DSSP file (Angstrom, degrees, kcal/mol; ACC not computed):
  #  RESIDUE AA STRUCTURE BP1 BP2  ACC     N-H-->O    O-->H-N    N-H-->O    O-->H-N    TCO  KAPPA ALPHA  PHI   PSI    X-CA   Y-CA   Z-CA
    1    1 A M              0   0    0      0, 0.0     2,-0.3     0, 0.0     0, 0.0   0.000 360.0 360.0 360.0 139.3   35.6  119.3 -112.2
    2    2 A Y    >   -     0   0    0      0, 0.0     3,-0.6     0, 0.0     2,-0.2  -0.925 360.0-119.4-125.9 151.3   38.9  118.8 -110.5
    3    3 A I  T 3  S+     0   0    0     -2,-0.3     0, 0.0     1,-0.2     0, 0.0  -0.558  89.8  33.6 -88.9 143.4   42.2  117.6 -111.8
    4    4 A G  T 3  S+     0   0    0      1,-0.2    -1,-0.2    -2,-0.2     2,-0.1   0.693  73.2 165.8  87.7  25.4   43.9  114.5 -110.3
    5    5 A S    <   +     0   0    0     -3,-0.6     2,-0.3     2,-0.0    -1,-0.2  -0.421   8.3 177.7 -66.2 142.4   40.8  112.5 -109.6
    6    6 A M        -     0   0    0     -2,-0.1     2,-0.9     2,-0.0    92,-0.1  -0.975  32.6-113.0-139.8 159.2   41.4  108.8 -108.8
    7    7 A D        -     0   0    0     -2,-0.3     2,-0.4    91,-0.0    -2,-0.0  -0.827  38.2-178.5 -95.2 109.7   39.1  106.1 -107.9
    8    8 A I        -     0   0    0     -2,-0.9     2,-0.2    86,-0.1    90,-0.1  -0.840  11.9-151.8-104.9 144.1   39.7  104.9 -104.4
    9    9 A T    >   -     0   0    0     -2,-0.4     3,-1.6     1,-0.0    80,-0.1  -0.576  38.4 -96.5-104.9 174.9   38.0  102.1 -102.6
   10   10 A I  T 3> S+     0   0    0      1,-0.3     4,-0.7    -2,-0.2    80,-0.1   0.699 122.7  61.3 -64.5 -18.0   37.5  101.7  -98.9
   11   11 A N  H 3> S+     0   0    0      1,-0.2     4,-0.6     2,-0.2    -1,-0.3   0.631  88.9  72.2 -84.9 -11.3   40.6   99.5  -98.8
   12   12 A T  H X4 S+     0   0    0     -3,-1.6     3,-0.7     2,-0.2     4,-0.3   0.934 102.3  37.0 -72.4 -45.6   42.8  102.3 -100.0
   13   13 A P  H >4 S+     0   0    0      0, 0.0     3,-1.6     0, 0.0     4,-0.3   0.820 110.5  65.7 -69.9 -25.8   42.9  104.4  -96.8
   14   14 A A  H >< S+     0   0    0     -4,-0.7     3,-0.7     1,-0.3    -2,-0.2   0.708  87.8  67.6 -69.9 -14.7   42.9  101.1  -94.9
   15   15 A L  T <X S+     0   0    0     -3,-0.7     4,-0.6    -4,-0.6    -1,-0.3   0.730  93.9  59.1 -72.1 -16.6   46.3  100.3  -96.3
   16   16 A L  H <> S+     0   0    0     -3,-1.6     4,-2.8    -4,-0.3    -1,-0.2   0.594  85.0  80.4 -85.8 -10.2   47.7  103.2  -94.3
   17   17 A F  H <> S+     0   0    0     -3,-0.7     4,-2.7    -4,-0.3     5,-0.2   0.979  96.3  41.1 -64.9 -56.0   46.6  101.8  -90.9
   18   18 A P  H  > S+     0   0    0      0, 0.0     4,-2.1     0, 0.0    -1,-0.2   0.863 117.0  48.9 -61.3 -33.7   49.5   99.3  -90.6
   19   19 A A  H  X S+     0   0    0     -4,-0.6     4,-2.5     2,-0.2     5,-0.2   0.952 114.2  44.4 -60.7 -57.2   52.0  101.7  -91.8
   20   20 A I  H  X S+     0   0    0     -4,-2.8     4,-2.7     1,-0.2    -1,-0.2   0.898 112.2  52.8 -62.5 -39.4   50.9  104.5  -89.6
   21   21 A S  H  X S+     0   0    0     -4,-2.7     4,-2.2    -5,-0.2    -1,-0.2   0.933 109.6  49.1 -56.2 -50.3   50.6  102.1  -86.6
   22   22 A L  H  X S+     0   0    0     -4,-2.1     4,-2.7    -5,-0.2    -2,-0.2   0.934 113.6  46.1 -59.5 -49.1   54.2  100.8  -87.0
   23   23 A V  H  X S+     0   0    0     -4,-2.5     4,-2.6     1,-0.2    -1,-0.2   0.941 109.6  52.6 -65.4 -44.0   55.6  104.3  -87.3
   24   24 A M  H  X S+     0   0    0     -4,-2.7     4,-2.2     1,-0.2    -1,-0.2   0.890 109.8  52.5 -57.9 -41.1   53.6  105.7  -84.2
   25   25 A L  H  X S+     0   0    0     -4,-2.2     4,-2.1     2,-0.2    -1,-0.2   0.912 110.3  45.7 -68.5 -41.1   55.1  102.7  -82.3
   26   26 A A  H  X S+     0   0    0     -4,-2.7     4,-2.6     1,-0.2     5,-0.3   0.980 111.4  51.7 -62.3 -49.9   58.6  103.7  -83.4
   27   27 A Y  H  X S+     0   0    0     -4,-2.6     4,-2.5     1,-0.2    -2,-0.2   0.872 111.2  50.4 -51.0 -41.3   57.9  107.5  -82.5
   28   28 A T  H  X S+     0   0    0     -4,-2.2     4,-2.7    -5,-0.2    -1,-0.2   0.938 110.4  48.5 -74.3 -39.6   56.7  106.2  -79.0
   29   29 A N  H  X S+     0   0    0     -4,-2.1     4,-2.3     2,-0.2    -2,-0.2   0.887 110.9  50.1 -66.4 -39.7   59.9  104.2  -78.5
   30   30 A R  H  X S+     0   0    0     -4,-2.6     4,-1.8     2,-0.2    -1,-0.2   0.878 112.0  48.7 -60.7 -41.5   62.0  107.2  -79.5
   31   31 A F  H  X S+     0   0    0     -4,-2.5     4,-2.8    -5,-0.3    -2,-0.2   0.951 110.3  50.7 -65.9 -44.1   60.1  109.3  -77.0
   32   32 A L  H  X S+     0   0    0     -4,-2.7     4,-2.0     1,-0.2    -2,-0.2   0.893 111.5  48.2 -54.6 -46.8   60.5  106.7  -74.2
   33   33 A A  H  X S+     0   0    0     -4,-2.3     4,-1.5     2,-0.2    -1,-0.2   0.849 111.3  49.0 -66.7 -34.1   64.2  106.6  -74.9
   34   34 A L  H  X S+     0   0    0     -4,-1.8     4,-3.0     2,-0.2    -2,-0.2   0.892 110.9  52.3 -67.5 -45.3   64.5  110.4  -74.9
   35   35 A S  H  X S+     0   0    0     -4,-2.8     4,-1.8     1,-0.2    -2,-0.2   0.886 107.1  50.3 -61.9 -37.3   62.6  110.5  -71.6
   36   36 A N  H  X S+     0   0    0     -4,-2.0     4,-2.0     2,-0.2    -1,-0.2   0.894 111.3  49.8 -60.8 -41.4   64.9  108.1  -70.1
   37   37 A R  H  X S+     0   0    0     -4,-1.5     4,-3.1     1,-0.2     5,-0.2   0.927 107.3  56.5 -60.8 -45.8   67.8  110.3  -71.3
   38   38 A V  H  X S+     0   0    0     -4,-3.0     4,-2.5     1,-0.2    -1,-0.2   0.922 107.1  47.1 -49.1 -51.7   66.1  113.3  -69.8
   39   39 A R  H  X S+     0   0    0     -4,-1.8     4,-1.8     1,-0.2    -1,-0.2   0.828 112.8  48.7 -67.4 -38.8   66.0  111.7  -66.5
   40   40 A S  H  X S+     0   0    0     -4,-2.0     4,-2.0     2,-0.2    -1,-0.2   0.893 109.9  50.7 -63.1 -43.3   69.6  110.6  -66.6
   41   41 A L  H  X S+     0   0    0     -4,-3.1     4,-2.9     2,-0.2    -2,-0.2   0.894 108.1  54.9 -61.9 -39.8   70.7  114.0  -67.6
   42   42 A H  H  X S+     0   0    0     -4,-2.5     4,-2.6    -5,-0.2    -2,-0.2   0.935 107.5  49.8 -54.7 -51.6   68.7  115.5  -64.7
   43   43 A D  H  X S+     0   0    0     -4,-1.8     4,-1.2     1,-0.2    -1,-0.2   0.903 111.6  48.1 -53.9 -49.5   70.6  113.2  -62.3
   44   44 A K  H  <>S+     0   0    0     -4,-2.0     5,-2.6     2,-0.2    -2,-0.2   0.834 110.7  51.6 -65.6 -37.8   73.9  114.3  -63.7
   45   45 A Y  H ><5S+     0   0    0     -4,-2.9     3,-1.5     1,-0.2    -1,-0.2   0.926 107.3  52.3 -59.6 -46.4   73.0  118.0  -63.5
   46   46 A Q  H 3<5S+     0   0    0     -4,-2.6    -1,-0.2     1,-0.3    -2,-0.2   0.783 109.2  50.0 -67.3 -23.9   72.0  117.7  -60.0
   47   47 A N  T 3<5S-     0   0    0     -4,-1.2    -1,-0.3    -5,-0.2    -2,-0.2   0.370 111.8-122.2 -86.3   3.3   75.3  116.1  -59.2
   48   48 A H  T < 5 +     0   0    0     -3,-1.5     2,-0.6     1,-0.2     3,-0.3   0.827  56.6 155.7  61.6  37.7   77.1  118.9  -61.0
   49   49 A E      < -     0   0    0     -5,-2.6    -1,-0.2     1,-0.2     5,-0.1  -0.858  66.6 -21.7-101.1 126.8   78.8  116.4  -63.4
   50   50 A Q  S >> S+     0   0    0     -2,-0.6     4,-1.9     1,-0.1     3,-0.9   0.898  72.3 173.2  51.4  56.7   80.0  117.6  -66.9
   51   51 A K  H 3> S+     0   0    0     -3,-0.3     4,-2.5     1,-0.3     5,-0.2   0.830  72.0  61.4 -64.1 -34.6   77.7  120.7  -67.0
   52   52 A H  H 34 S+     0   0    0      1,-0.2     4,-0.5     2,-0.2    -1,-0.3   0.740 108.9  40.3 -69.2 -18.8   79.2  122.0  -70.1
   53   53 A I  H <> S+     0   0    0     -3,-0.9     4,-2.0     2,-0.1    -1,-0.2   0.806 112.5  56.6 -87.9 -42.8   78.2  118.9  -72.0
   54   54 A I  H  X S+     0   0    0     -4,-1.9     4,-3.1     1,-0.2     5,-0.2   0.874  99.9  58.8 -63.3 -35.1   74.7  118.7  -70.4
   55   55 A H  H  X S+     0   0    0     -4,-2.5     4,-1.9     1,-0.2    -1,-0.2   0.948 107.6  46.7 -59.7 -43.0   73.8  122.2  -71.5
   56   56 A G  H  > S+     0   0    0     -4,-0.5     4,-2.2    -5,-0.2    -1,-0.2   0.923 112.8  48.3 -62.0 -44.4   74.3  121.3  -75.1
   57   57 A Q  H  X S+     0   0    0     -4,-2.0     4,-3.5     1,-0.2     5,-0.3   0.921 106.8  57.5 -65.4 -43.0   72.3  118.1  -74.7
   58   58 A I  H  X S+     0   0    0     -4,-3.1     4,-2.7     2,-0.2    -1,-0.2   0.921 107.3  47.1 -59.2 -43.8   69.5  119.9  -73.0
   59   59 A R  H  X S+     0   0    0     -4,-1.9     4,-2.0    -5,-0.2    -1,-0.2   0.958 113.8  49.8 -58.3 -50.7   69.1  122.2  -76.0
   60   60 A N  H  X S+     0   0    0     -4,-2.2     4,-2.6     1,-0.2    -2,-0.2   0.929 111.8  46.5 -51.9 -52.0   69.2  119.2  -78.3
   61   61 A I  H  X S+     0   0    0     -4,-3.5     4,-3.1     1,-0.2     5,-0.3   0.939 106.6  56.0 -65.6 -43.0   66.6  117.3  -76.4
   62   62 A R  H  X S+     0   0    0     -4,-2.7     4,-1.3    -5,-0.3    -1,-0.2   0.928 112.5  45.3 -53.3 -41.7   64.2  120.2  -76.0
   63   63 A Y  H  X S+     0   0    0     -4,-2.0     4,-2.1     1,-0.2     3,-0.4   0.927 112.1  49.8 -58.8 -47.8   64.2  120.5  -79.8
   64   64 A R  H  X S+     0   0    0     -4,-2.6     4,-2.9     1,-0.2    -1,-0.2   0.849 107.6  55.2 -68.1 -36.5   63.9  116.8  -80.4
   65   65 A L  H  X S+     0   0    0     -4,-3.1     4,-1.6     1,-0.2    -1,-0.2   0.779 107.3  49.1 -62.2 -28.8   61.0  116.6  -77.9
   66   66 A K  H  X S+     0   0    0     -4,-1.3     4,-2.2    -3,-0.4    -2,-0.2   0.862 112.3  50.9 -77.2 -39.0   59.2  119.2  -79.9
   67   67 A L  H  X S+     0   0    0     -4,-2.1     4,-2.9     2,-0.2    -2,-0.2   0.948 109.6  46.8 -51.3 -55.1   59.9  117.2  -83.0
   68   68 A I  H  X S+     0   0    0     -4,-2.9     4,-2.5     1,-0.2     5,-0.3   0.906 109.9  54.9 -71.4 -37.0   58.7  114.0  -81.7
   69   69 A K  H  X S+     0   0    0     -4,-1.6     4,-2.0     1,-0.2    -1,-0.2   0.926 112.9  43.5 -60.8 -42.0   55.4  115.7  -80.4
   70   70 A N  H  X S+     0   0    0     -4,-2.2     4,-2.1     2,-0.2     5,-0.3   0.864 111.0  53.4 -67.9 -37.3   54.8  117.1  -83.9
   71   71 A M  H  X S+     0   0    0     -4,-2.9     4,-1.9     2,-0.2    -2,-0.2   0.898 112.6  45.7 -60.0 -39.5   55.7  113.7  -85.6
   72   72 A Q  H  X S+     0   0    0     -4,-2.5     4,-2.6     2,-0.2     5,-0.3   0.914 113.3  49.7 -68.3 -44.7   53.1  112.1  -83.2
   73   73 A A  H  X S+     0   0    0     -4,-2.0     4,-2.1    -5,-0.3    -2,-0.2   0.901 113.1  45.1 -68.7 -36.6   50.5  114.8  -84.0
   74   74 A L  H  X S+     0   0    0     -4,-2.1     4,-3.0     2,-0.2    -1,-0.2   0.891 113.3  52.4 -68.2 -44.2   51.0  114.5  -87.8
   75   75 A G  H  X S+     0   0    0     -4,-1.9     4,-2.0    -5,-0.3    -2,-0.2   0.933 112.0  43.2 -58.2 -49.1   50.9  110.7  -87.4
   76   76 A V  H  X S+     0   0    0     -4,-2.6     4,-2.7     2,-0.2    -2,-0.2   0.850 111.7  55.9 -75.8 -32.5   47.6  110.7  -85.5
   77   77 A L  H  X S+     0   0    0     -4,-2.1     4,-2.7    -5,-0.3    -2,-0.2   0.937 109.3  48.9 -60.4 -43.8   46.2  113.4  -88.0
   78   78 A S  H  X S+     0   0    0     -4,-3.0     4,-1.4     1,-0.2    -2,-0.2   0.892 111.8  46.5 -64.6 -38.0   47.0  111.0  -90.8
   79   79 A F  H  X S+     0   0    0     -4,-2.0     4,-2.4     2,-0.2     3,-0.3   0.934 112.5  49.9 -64.0 -48.7   45.3  108.2  -89.1
   80   80 A L  H  X S+     0   0    0     -4,-2.7     4,-2.8     1,-0.2    -2,-0.2   0.904 110.5  49.4 -59.2 -44.0   42.3  110.2  -88.3
   81   81 A N  H  X S+     0   0    0     -4,-2.7     4,-2.2     1,-0.2    -1,-0.2   0.804 107.1  57.3 -68.9 -25.7   42.0  111.4  -91.9
   82   82 A A  H  X S+     0   0    0     -4,-1.4     4,-2.2    -3,-0.3    -2,-0.2   0.944 109.1  44.2 -61.0 -51.6   42.3  107.9  -93.1
   83   83 A I  H  X S+     0   0    0     -4,-2.4     4,-2.2     1,-0.2    -2,-0.2   0.922 112.0  52.3 -63.0 -42.3   39.4  106.9  -91.0
   84   84 A V  H  X S+     0   0    0     -4,-2.8     4,-2.5     1,-0.2    -1,-0.2   0.915 109.1  52.5 -56.1 -43.4   37.4  110.1  -92.1
   85   85 A C  H  X S+     0   0    0     -4,-2.2     4,-2.1     1,-0.2    -1,-0.2   0.903 107.2  51.0 -67.2 -36.8   38.1  109.1  -95.8
   86   86 A M  H  X S+     0   0    0     -4,-2.2     4,-2.5     2,-0.2    -1,-0.2   0.919 109.9  50.0 -58.1 -43.6   36.8  105.6  -95.2
   87   87 A F  H  X S+     0   0    0     -4,-2.2     4,-1.7     1,-0.2    -2,-0.2   0.880 110.9  49.6 -57.4 -44.5   33.7  107.1  -93.8
   88   88 A L  H  <>S+     0   0    0     -4,-2.5     5,-3.0     2,-0.2    -1,-0.2   0.842 111.8  47.8 -69.5 -35.5   33.4  109.5  -96.8
   89   89 A I  H ><5S+     0   0    0     -4,-2.1     3,-1.8     3,-0.2    -2,-0.2   0.935 110.0  53.7 -74.8 -44.0   33.8  106.5  -99.3
   90   90 A Y  H 3<5S+     0   0    0     -4,-2.5    -2,-0.2     1,-0.3    -1,-0.2   0.896 112.3  43.1 -53.0 -45.1   31.2  104.5  -97.4
   91   91 A N  T 3<5S-     0   0    0     -4,-1.7    -1,-0.3    -5,-0.2    -2,-0.2   0.282 118.9-114.7 -89.5   9.0   28.7  107.3  -97.7
   92   92 A N  T < 5S+     0   0    0     -3,-1.8     2,-1.5     1,-0.2    -3,-0.2   0.669  71.0 137.7  73.4  23.2   29.6  107.8 -101.3
   93   93 A Y     >< +     0   0    0     -5,-3.0     4,-2.2     1,-0.2    -1,-0.2  -0.642  22.6 166.2 -99.2  73.3   31.2  111.4 -101.0
   94   94 A L  H  >  +     0   0    0     -2,-1.5     4,-1.9     2,-0.2    -1,-0.2   0.784  65.7  54.5 -66.6 -28.9   34.1  110.4 -103.3
   95   95 A R  H  > S+     0   0    0      2,-0.2     4,-1.7    -3,-0.2    -1,-0.2   0.977 112.5  43.6 -63.7 -54.9   35.4  113.9 -104.1
   96   96 A A  H  > S+     0   0    0      1,-0.2     4,-2.3     2,-0.2     5,-0.3   0.863 112.4  54.7 -60.7 -37.5   35.7  114.7 -100.4
   97   97 A A  H  X S+     0   0    0     -4,-2.2     4,-2.8     1,-0.2     5,-0.2   0.915 106.3  51.3 -63.8 -40.2   37.2  111.3  -99.8
   98   98 A D  H  X S+     0   0    0     -4,-1.9     4,-1.5     2,-0.2    -1,-0.2   0.889 112.1  46.3 -60.6 -37.6   39.9  111.9 -102.4
   99   99 A I  H  X S+     0   0    0     -4,-1.7     4,-1.8     2,-0.2    -2,-0.2   0.877 114.3  46.5 -78.8 -35.3   40.8  115.3 -100.8
  100  100 A V  H  X S+     0   0    0     -4,-2.3     4,-2.7     2,-0.2    -2,-0.2   0.892 111.1  52.0 -70.6 -36.7   40.9  113.9  -97.2
  101  101 A F  H  X S+     0   0    0     -4,-2.8     4,-2.4    -5,-0.3    -2,-0.2   0.888 109.6  51.1 -63.7 -34.2   43.0  110.9  -98.4
  102  102 A G  H  X S+     0   0    0     -4,-1.5     4,-2.0    -5,-0.2    -1,-0.2   0.893 110.0  48.0 -59.4 -45.6   45.3  113.4 -100.0
  103  103 A I  H  X S+     0   0    0     -4,-1.8     4,-3.5     2,-0.2     5,-0.3   0.924 110.5  53.7 -66.4 -43.8   45.5  115.4  -96.7
  104  104 A S  H  X S+     0   0    0     -4,-2.7     4,-3.0     1,-0.2     5,-0.2   0.952 109.8  47.0 -60.1 -51.9   46.2  112.0  -94.9
  105  105 A L  H  X S+     0   0    0     -4,-2.4     4,-2.1     1,-0.2    -1,-0.2   0.850 112.2  49.5 -55.9 -39.9   49.1  111.2  -97.2
  106  106 A V  H  X S+     0   0    0     -4,-2.0     4,-2.6     2,-0.2     5,-0.3   0.917 110.3  50.6 -66.8 -45.1   50.5  114.6  -96.8
  107  107 A S  H  X S+     0   0    0     -4,-3.5     4,-2.5     1,-0.2    -2,-0.2   0.939 110.3  48.8 -60.8 -40.1   50.4  114.5  -93.1
  108  108 A F  H  X S+     0   0    0     -4,-3.0     4,-2.7    -5,-0.3    -1,-0.2   0.920 110.0  52.4 -66.1 -35.1   52.1  111.1  -93.0
  109  109 A A  H  X S+     0   0    0     -4,-2.1     4,-3.3    -5,-0.2    -2,-0.2   0.960 110.7  47.1 -60.0 -45.8   54.8  112.4  -95.3
  110  110 A L  H  X S+     0   0    0     -4,-2.6     4,-2.6     2,-0.2     5,-0.2   0.913 109.1  53.7 -62.2 -41.3   55.5  115.3  -93.1
  111  111 A S  H  X S+     0   0    0     -4,-2.5     4,-1.7    -5,-0.3    -1,-0.2   0.946 111.2  48.4 -50.5 -50.6   55.5  113.1  -90.0
  112  112 A L  H  X S+     0   0    0     -4,-2.7     4,-1.6     1,-0.2    -2,-0.2   0.913 109.5  52.0 -63.0 -44.4   58.2  111.0  -91.8
  113  113 A F  H  X S+     0   0    0     -4,-3.3     4,-1.9     1,-0.2    -1,-0.2   0.912 107.3  50.6 -58.1 -45.2   60.1  114.0  -92.7
  114  114 A L  H  X S+     0   0    0     -4,-2.6     4,-2.4     1,-0.2    -1,-0.2   0.831 105.9  58.2 -55.1 -35.3   60.2  115.2  -89.2
  115  115 A S  H  X S+     0   0    0     -4,-1.7     4,-2.0     1,-0.2    -1,-0.2   0.842 103.4  52.8 -69.3 -37.3   61.4  111.8  -88.1
  116  116 A L  H  X S+     0   0    0     -4,-1.6     4,-2.0     2,-0.2    -1,-0.2   0.880 108.8  47.1 -65.4 -39.1   64.3  112.2  -90.4
  117  117 A V  H  X S+     0   0    0     -4,-1.9     4,-2.1     2,-0.2    -2,-0.2   0.942 112.7  51.7 -67.0 -43.4   65.3  115.6  -88.9
  118  118 A E  H  X S+     0   0    0     -4,-2.4     4,-2.1     1,-0.2    -2,-0.2   0.905 106.3  52.9 -61.8 -40.1   64.9  114.1  -85.4
  119  119 A I  H  X S+     0   0    0     -4,-2.0     4,-2.2     1,-0.2    -1,-0.2   0.929 108.3  51.7 -56.5 -48.6   67.1  111.2  -86.3
  120  120 A Q  H  X S+     0   0    0     -4,-2.0     4,-1.8     1,-0.2    -1,-0.2   0.897 109.5  48.1 -58.3 -39.3   69.8  113.6  -87.5
  121  121 A L  H  X S+     0   0    0     -4,-2.1     4,-2.1     2,-0.2    -1,-0.2   0.814 106.0  58.8 -71.7 -26.3   69.7  115.5  -84.3
  122  122 A S  H  X S+     0   0    0     -4,-2.1     4,-1.3     2,-0.2    -2,-0.2   0.884 105.2  50.8 -64.6 -38.7   69.9  112.2  -82.3
  123  123 A T  H  X S+     0   0    0     -4,-2.2     4,-2.1     2,-0.2    -2,-0.2   0.900 109.7  49.3 -60.6 -47.8   73.1  111.6  -84.1
  124  124 A K  H  X S+     0   0    0     -4,-1.8     4,-2.2     1,-0.2    -2,-0.2   0.890 106.8  56.0 -63.8 -33.9   74.4  115.0  -83.1
  125  125 A A  H  X S+     0   0    0     -4,-2.1     4,-2.2     1,-0.2    -1,-0.2   0.875 107.5  48.1 -64.9 -31.4   73.5  114.4  -79.6
  126  126 A L  H  X S+     0   0    0     -4,-1.3     4,-1.9     2,-0.2    -1,-0.2   0.883 109.8  53.4 -71.2 -36.0   75.6  111.2  -79.6
  127  127 A E  H  < S+     0   0    0     -4,-2.1    -2,-0.2     2,-0.2    -1,-0.2   0.839 107.3  50.4 -64.3 -32.7   78.4  113.2  -81.1
  128  128 A L  H >< S+     0   0    0     -4,-2.2     3,-1.7     2,-0.2     4,-0.5   0.921 107.8  53.7 -71.5 -45.9   78.1  115.8  -78.3
  129  129 A E  H 3< S+     0   0    0     -4,-2.2     3,-0.5     1,-0.3    -2,-0.2   0.857 114.1  43.4 -62.3 -30.0   78.2  112.9  -75.6
  130  130 A L  T >< S+     0   0    0     -4,-1.9     3,-1.4     1,-0.2    -1,-0.3   0.488  90.2  87.9 -86.8  -3.0   81.5  111.7  -77.3
  131  131 A S  T <  S+     0   0    0     -3,-1.7    -1,-0.2     1,-0.3    -2,-0.1   0.766  80.3  59.2 -73.3 -20.1   83.0  115.1  -77.7
  132  132 A D  T 3  S+     0   0    0     -3,-0.5     2,-1.0    -4,-0.5    -1,-0.3   0.571  88.2  86.0 -83.7  -6.4   84.6  115.0  -74.1
  133  133 A M  S X  S-     0   0    0     -3,-1.4     3,-1.4     3,-0.1    -1,-0.1  -0.780  76.2-150.3 -94.8  93.2   86.6  111.9  -75.2
  134  134 A E  T 3  S+     0   0    0     -2,-1.0     3,-0.1     1,-0.2    -2,-0.1  -0.225  75.8  39.1 -62.8 161.4   89.8  113.2  -76.9
  135  135 A G  T 3  S+     0   0    0      1,-0.1     2,-1.1     0, 0.0    -1,-0.2   0.007  89.1 100.6  91.5 -25.9   91.3  111.2  -79.6
  136  136 A L    <   +     0   0    0     -3,-1.4     2,-0.2    -6,-0.2    -3,-0.1  -0.762  52.7 174.6-105.7  97.6   88.0  110.1  -81.0
  137  137 A T        -     0   0    0     -2,-1.1    -6,-0.0    -3,-0.1    -3,-0.0  -0.468  36.5-117.4 -89.3 164.7   87.5  112.4  -84.0
  138  138 A D        -     0   0    0     -2,-0.2     2,-0.1   -11,-0.0    -2,-0.0  -0.838  37.6-163.9-107.1  97.7   84.5  112.1  -86.5
  139  139 A P        -     0   0    0      0, 0.0     0, 0.0     0, 0.0     0, 0.0  -0.479  22.1-107.8 -75.7 149.3   86.2  111.3  -89.8
  140  140 A S     >  -     0   0    0     -2,-0.1     4,-2.5     1,-0.1     5,-0.2  -0.313  33.3-105.6 -68.9 167.3   84.5  111.6  -93.0
  141  141 A V  H  > S+     0   0    0      1,-0.2     4,-2.0     2,-0.2     5,-0.1   0.846 123.0  53.6 -55.8 -34.3   83.4  108.5  -94.8
  142  142 A I  H  > S+     0   0    0      2,-0.2     4,-2.3     1,-0.2    -1,-0.2   0.945 110.5  47.2 -67.4 -49.2   86.3  109.0  -97.4
  143  143 A D  H  > S+     0   0    0      2,-0.2     4,-2.4     1,-0.2     5,-0.2   0.899 111.0  53.4 -59.5 -43.2   88.9  109.3  -94.5
  144  144 A Y  H  X S+     0   0    0     -4,-2.5     4,-1.8     2,-0.2    -1,-0.2   0.940 110.9  44.2 -55.3 -52.2   87.4  106.2  -92.9
  145  145 A I  H  X S+     0   0    0     -4,-2.0     4,-2.2     2,-0.2     5,-0.2   0.919 111.7  53.7 -56.0 -50.1   87.8  104.2  -96.1
  146  146 A K  H  X S+     0   0    0     -4,-2.3     4,-2.5     1,-0.2    -2,-0.2   0.924 109.6  48.3 -54.0 -48.6   91.3  105.5  -96.7
  147  147 A R  H  X S+     0   0    0     -4,-2.4     4,-1.4     1,-0.2    -1,-0.2   0.823 109.1  52.2 -64.8 -34.3   92.3  104.4  -93.2
  148  148 A R  H  X S+     0   0    0     -4,-1.8     4,-1.0    -5,-0.2    -1,-0.2   0.886 112.1  46.3 -71.3 -40.4   90.8  100.9  -93.6
  149  149 A F  H  < S+     0   0    0     -4,-2.2     3,-0.4     1,-0.2    -2,-0.2   0.902 108.2  56.5 -70.5 -42.3   92.7  100.4  -97.0
  150  150 A E  H  < S+     0   0    0     -4,-2.5    -1,-0.2     1,-0.2    -2,-0.2   0.874 103.2  55.5 -60.0 -36.2   95.9  101.7  -95.4
  151  151 A K  H  <        0   0    0     -4,-1.4    -1,-0.2     1,-0.3    -2,-0.2   0.869 360.0 360.0 -60.0 -40.5   95.7   99.0  -92.7
  152  152 A E     <        0   0    0     -4,-1.0    -1,-0.3    -3,-0.4    -2,-0.2   0.337 360.0 360.0 -75.6 360.0   95.5   96.2  -95.1
């Protein structure tokens, strides 16, 4: 006997398919945008433009590429586990199906967590890009709100 048993039908893991597909599409778009940025940075680096900024961006991009690779791998793992779960349900291996479905959900959640981390790094990359423009500080939300009310 095991704790946490639930009755899942073949439709339960099938519900993950559209969610995983949309997330994978978003991950692919992030990867493509990042690859375009790498090419742009490479051209700037070859022309010896703004090397101090480029070095920071290269470190950021390398880490983000690793995150995106892992995000995609976990998304694919989640997708495959959902398929295996459906197969197990079809063959009436319900205990194994429950476990595989749980693994699928955990993989999907980890993929989304890595996506959140990557989004945070993406924001830092944009801040680094803006860092060479003096006079543009990054005010806190409270400072921004205070300034908005002071103008009115």
